[in-house]
ROMAR-324746 format. One record per residue (C-alpha): residue in one letter; x, y, z. Coordinates in steps of 0.05 Angstrom, whole numbers, plus 5000, padded with zeros to 4 digits. Layout:
aXYZ...
This chain:
m500050005000a502850684980i503851165038d504351925035r509751945088s510252705094t502852765110d502552135153q508652305194r505852985212f499452645233f503252135274l507452655309i501353065329f495552595338f498952005371p502152405429l495452765439g491752095438h496851815487m495652405534a488052305531v488151555543d493051615601w489752225633g485351825681g491351415705g495352045715a489652345756v489351725799l496651805820l494952445857l487852235875a491051645913p493052065974a486052375976m482851695969a487451436024l485151996071a477751916053m477751146057d483051076112l487650666067s494650426085a500650516040l500049776023q492849866001v494650465959g500250065927l495449485913m490449955881l495650245834t498649565820a491749305800m491249855748e497949655719l496548905722g490049015684a494049335629g499448795634m494348245621a491648595559y497848885525a500048255489p493148075462a492248805440g498948805405l497248145370l490648445347g494449045321d498448585275r492448175254i486748655241h486749115181r482849705210r487149875269g483550545279l477350175305l481449855360l484250535380l477250825380l474850275426s480450405476f478251115492w471050905507w473350315549v477950735591a472951295601l467350825622g471950435669y474251045708l467251345707a464350715738a469950725791s467651415813f460951105834a463950475865p461450335936g467950095968y475449965962w475249295928s470249515875v474750115860v480649635853a476649195805l474449775762f481350085760t483849405735l478449415680a480450125660g487749915657m485849375607g482749915563v489250315565a492749695539a488649715475w491850375456h499350315470p501949725429v497749905369a499350655369t506750545382g506949985332v504250445278m509450985295v515250505296e512950165232q512650835195m519151105226a523250465227e529950815221r528451225284k524950735329a526951015397q525951725374a518851565350l517451225417g520251825453v515552295415h509651835431s511651825504i511152575509g503552525510g503452005566t508352405607l504453045597s498252685623h502052495685v504253225693l497853595676a492853105706p495953125776l496453885772s489053925754v487353435809g491153845861f486954445841l480254095834l480753735901t480254415934y473054455910f470753735896s470953035925w475652525895q469652195861h467652835825v474952975805l475452275775q469152405735i472053055708s478552685691v475152225641l473452815596p479852795553a478752065535l471352205519v473152795475v478252395434g473351815432v468252265400v473252565351l475551875329l468451695309w470152105247w477752055245w479251315257r480051195182r486151645183i489851125224p493850745171p491550035161s496449475169g500349395104r503748735125e501548025123r497947815186i502347525240g501946775243r504346195285a511046165250d512246905265l510346805338g514946205342a520746605314m519347175363w519046685422r525746395402e528847095401w526247245471r528846575497r535946725476p540747035528g540147725497g532547695498l532447445570l537048025591v532548525557a526348225592a529948265660m531948985646l524749165627v521948855691t526949175739y526549845704q518949845708m519149665782s523450275795f519150715750i512550495781a515050515853l517651225845q511451455808a506451125856m509751295923t512452005912p505852375923l504351975986f511552056009l511152806003v504352856037r505652386095e513152446107h514253176091d507353476105y506453756034s499453946013i496553515958a496854115911l504254245926a505753495919g502453535851v507054105830v513353725851f510753095817a509353485753a516353775755m519253075762l515952855697t516453485655g523953405644g523052685624a517652875573l522153395541a528252955541s525052315515p525752445440f532952665448v534852075494g531451615444r535151915386a541751845424s540351105434d538851025360t545751275344a550151115405g546750455424r541450255475k546349995528r550550625535v544551085543a540750615590v546850545636v547751295644a540351435656l539250865705a545551035745g543351765751s536251595770g538451085822m543151575856a538152155855a532551715885a537151455939f538952175959a531552385957a529551816003f533552086061a534152826044g531753276100g527253686057g527254336020l530454455952l535253865959l529353385965v525553705907g531753735863a533452995876l526352775860v526153195797a532752895774a530552185789g523852275754t526852615693l531952065681i527351465694v521951755648s526651965592v529751265584r523050905577a523150975501v530050645500m527350055538l521649955490a526150035429a530649495457a524649025459v522949185386d530249045368v529748355400s523148185367r525448365296g519048605265h511448585277e512049205319s505149205352t506048495377a513148635399l511049245438g505048875466v509948355493a514448905521f508649265555s506148605584i513048445612m513749135641d506749245669g504948525682v511048375725g514149065735a507649335763m509248955827g513849555841a507949945870l505649375914s512749215937a514349945951g507750025989a509249416032i516449626045g514250336061s508350166105n511850446167d516950896134l515651166064r522951356057l524150616047a519150615989i523351135952a529650755970f526550135939a525550525873s532950705876a535049985889m531049725830a534250245784f541049975805v538749265793s536449465723l543149805713g546749155731v542548775679a543949315627l551449255639a550948495628m547948595558p552648515499s554549215475r552349085404l545948705419a541149265400r545049455337r545448745312a538048625324a536249265288e540549075229g537248385228s530448705227a532249165169a535148575130g528748175142
């Protein structure tokens, strides 16, 4: 199928980050709603961690099937359209839930809806910008990071006037708006131009992941995500309970943590496309681990805020590099490859929130220290990877 690349790439670089922001907005809101929910429902740090882990696990269970569908169905725009309505209805229902466990169940359902977007949207971008995979993923990630910046900021303001239930209802509006727009625009999403993925392709992909290089990438994804999720889930609660920040001020700090990562993601991704995944991952993970360790036991003030901002910026900016490494291993069928990567990261790595919540039940400084420790574990795995693994895999994909 002939593709007008100049028109399509402009559309990809504008619509996909905006769509990513809309589909992730509810999850970003929940990150700062969690302390308010904990106060209103008298939840422990462990219960907050379980609630956020359930959201990630829901996505983790659905990412791989969604990615597989993205490589099997021709009209991928319909799958993306469905994702927005699924997410919006899931979070909307959670705002009316009668108790903690029903909220957990509905957050899990909403997380599954988020999974329908990510592997398909990122698969389309990587497919159309194959020579700049990590950069494309970095551009896409801007939208998700912005949702985790702007949604908490809006929550911090709205909680001054509304209950957490009403704020959650307001937070579904971005997904609903894009869901309505896509009723007319879904045909602009390019259909799959490849043959449908079959058993032979899945077998070849499985063999790649079972090799030492693939296993190392999987281990790096899991440990990276545990650090990322632990830091993301526990920082607002850490600031509110350990340092007596208001929820609004915690939202400002949290937003600042992620803004640098959003701005840096395309550049970090591009650097890994040219300098190699390993080198960039090692630098970012080392910096994030050291900054989080300092933040965990900083007395407060600007040193605490600066360390958290540095840790958040580095851990967010390297996410595109992690996903590109997974695409390198899988050698083609981008939606399925990214579905597998997201499943590994959010299906197993999501335990970072639960683990951090359990470790920090009595002292939330330990929850932030756990995020630091997992960044260093991921760093150790990255150092064990062959230096030319990503480059050889990328060359193999181009040759195929």
